[in-house]
N, C-alpha and C positions, 0 to 999 in steps of 0.2 A: 294908609296914613303916611304922610311925608316923613322921611328920615331927616333929623336935624341934630342928633346927639350921637357922640361916639364915646365908648367906654373901653378902657384898656386894662388888661391884666398886667402884672409886673414881672414876676419871676419867670425867666425863660423866654419872655416876649420882649421886654424893654432892656433887660440886662441878663447876662448869661449866668444867673445865680443858681440855677438848678444843680449844677455840679457842686457848688459850694454848700448847699443844703445837704447833699449826699456826703460830702467830706466831713461836715460837722457831725452828722448822724453817725458816720463810721467811727469817729473818735469816741463818741459816747457809748455806742454799742460794743466797741472793742473792750471797754471796761467790763462789760458783761460776758465777754468771751464769744460774741456773736458777730458774724460778717454777713451783711446782706448782699445778695446778687444784684446785678444791674436790672434784671427782670423784676425782682422784688421792689427795688426803688421805683421803677416805672409804674408798677401797679398802684402806687400810692401818691404819684405826682399830682399836685393840685390840692391835696388835703392840707388842712391846717396842721401846724406842728403838734398840737395837742392830739389830734385824731391820728396822725402818723405814729406818734409815740404809743397811744392806746392800742392801736392795731397790732404793732409789732411786739409790744410787751405782752399782750394777750396771746399772740401767736407763739411766742417763745416761753410763755408761762413765767414771766418775770414779775417781781413784786409790784403791785399797783401803787404802793406807797412811795415808790421811787420815781414815779412818772412826772410829778410837777418839777422836781429838780432837774431831771433829764431834759424836759421841755425848755426850761430857762437856760440851761447850759448850751443847748443847740442854738437857740436864738442869739445868745451872746456871741458864740463862735461865728455864726453866719454874718452878723453885723460887722465883726472884726475882719472877716475874710473879704467881704464886699469892699470895705475901704482899702484893702491891700491889693486885690487883683480882679475885681469884677470889671467886665468890659460892657460897653453899650452895644446892643445888638444892631446889626446892619439895618438901615432904613428908618431908624427912630426919628431922626430929624426930618426926614422926608415925609413921614406919615403925619406928624403933628403939623407941619407946614401945610400939607395937603388939605387937612380939615380946617385949619385956621383960615385959609383962603376962602373956604366955603361958609365961614361964620358958624361952624358947628359948635355946640356946647361940648366940652370935653371933661371926662372924669377918669379916675382910676378905681378899680374894684379888685381887691386881692384877698387871698387867705392869710397873707402875711400881716404881722403886727404893724401898728401905726409908726413905730420907730423906723422900720424899714421903708415905709412909704415916704416919710420925711427925708430920709437919707437919699433915696433915689431921685426925688424931686430936685433936691439940691445938686446931686451928682450930675444929672442930665440937663438941668436948667429948664424945668418944666413949669415953674411957678406961674408964669404969665399966660400959659396955655390953659391951665386947669381951673375949673369952677367948683369941683367937688372931688372928694376922695371917700372911699368906704373900705373898711377892714372887717373881715369876718372874725377877727380875733376873739371878740366877746359875744358873738352871736350864739344862739342855741345850736345852730347848725352851720357848717361851712360848705363850700362847694363839694359835691355837685348840687347841693340845695341852692335855689336861686336868690336867697334873701339878700346876699351882699350886692348883687346886681340891682335888685329892686330898690335897695336902700340908696344906692348911688343915683339911680334914675330919679328917685324922689327928691334927693338933695339938688339935683339939676332941674327940678320942676318939669320933668319930661315923662311922657307916657312910655312904658316899656316897648310899645309898638313903634316908637319913633327912634329907637336906639340901634346902633350897630356896635357889636362887641368884637374885640380882637383877643384871641386866646391861643395858647400853645398846648394846653393839656386837655385830655379827654374829660376829666371831671369839670374843668372850666367850661368846655363846650356844652356839656349837659346842663350846667347851671344857667348859661346864657340862653339856651333854647327853652329851658323850663320857665325862664322869665319872659318868654315870648319875644325875644330880641333876635335880630339878625346876628349871625355869628361867622366871622372870618377866622379860620384856624391857620396857624403857622407852626406845624408840628416839627419836632426834632427830626433831622434827616433820617435817623434810624427807624422812625415810625411813619415817614411821609407817605408810604404806599399802602398803609394799613386801611382795611375797609371800615374800621371803627369810626372814621371821620365822616361817614356818610350823612350824618345829621347836620353837618355844617352847611351854610349857604355858599361858602367859598373856601377853597383850600389853596394856599400859596406857599412857596418855599422861603419867602422873605418879605418883610414889611416894605422893602425897597421896590418890590415888584407890583405893589398895589397902585393902580392908576385909574384914569377916568373911565375906561371901559368897564373895569370891575365895579366902580362906583355906580355907573349907569345901570349895570346889571342888577345890583342890589336894590336900586331905587324902583325897578320895574317888576321885581319878583312878587 
C-alpha cells in the first residue's frame, strides 16, 4: 500500500520535554522520600502519566489514594516547565516541510494530555501542517498499546498500512508497529546503539537527517 500519511509523537521527538517530565516527577516523589534512578525513568518512558504513577506507586508501595493528585501535580508542573525552558528538537521544521512538499496528511499521537498537545502546536507553529491529533490520556490503554495511533489514523481517514510514524521511545515504537505502521525511531543518544530498536523500520540520530533516500527506502519496504 502506498504511504501517504505521517504521524509524530511529541515528547522527546518534537520538544526536549522528557527531562522535564523527569524533573516534575522528581519533585513529587521527593515528597514521598523517593528518588528514581535514570534507568528507572528510562524503563517507563512513553507511558502515560497515570501509568507512570501507578507503576512506581505500586513498586514503592505508596498509597493508591494519592495517585490522582500526584498525576495532576506532575502534569501541571510539566506544562509550566515547558513554557519556561523546553527547546524544539533539531530538524522539526525540516521534517514537517519535507512531508508537506509531498502532500502527506500529518498528525500527532501522544501519551500526553490534550493541554500539552495544544501548547506544543502553538509553540512550534504546527497548526497549518496538521489535520488531526490524538491523545491517549482518556483511552483504556496508552502506549505500547496501539490505540492512540489507530485513533489518529482514523481521524486522518488513513489506513494504518499507509502511515509512517516517528518515535523516540521504545514503548512508542512498539505501539506504532502493533498498529502495523512504518516506524522511524530517533532514540536518545544514550540508547542509540541498543539492540532493542530492532523492530523499527529505520533508526536515525536526528529528524534533520531524514531525507529522500530514507523516504524511498520506506516506500519500497
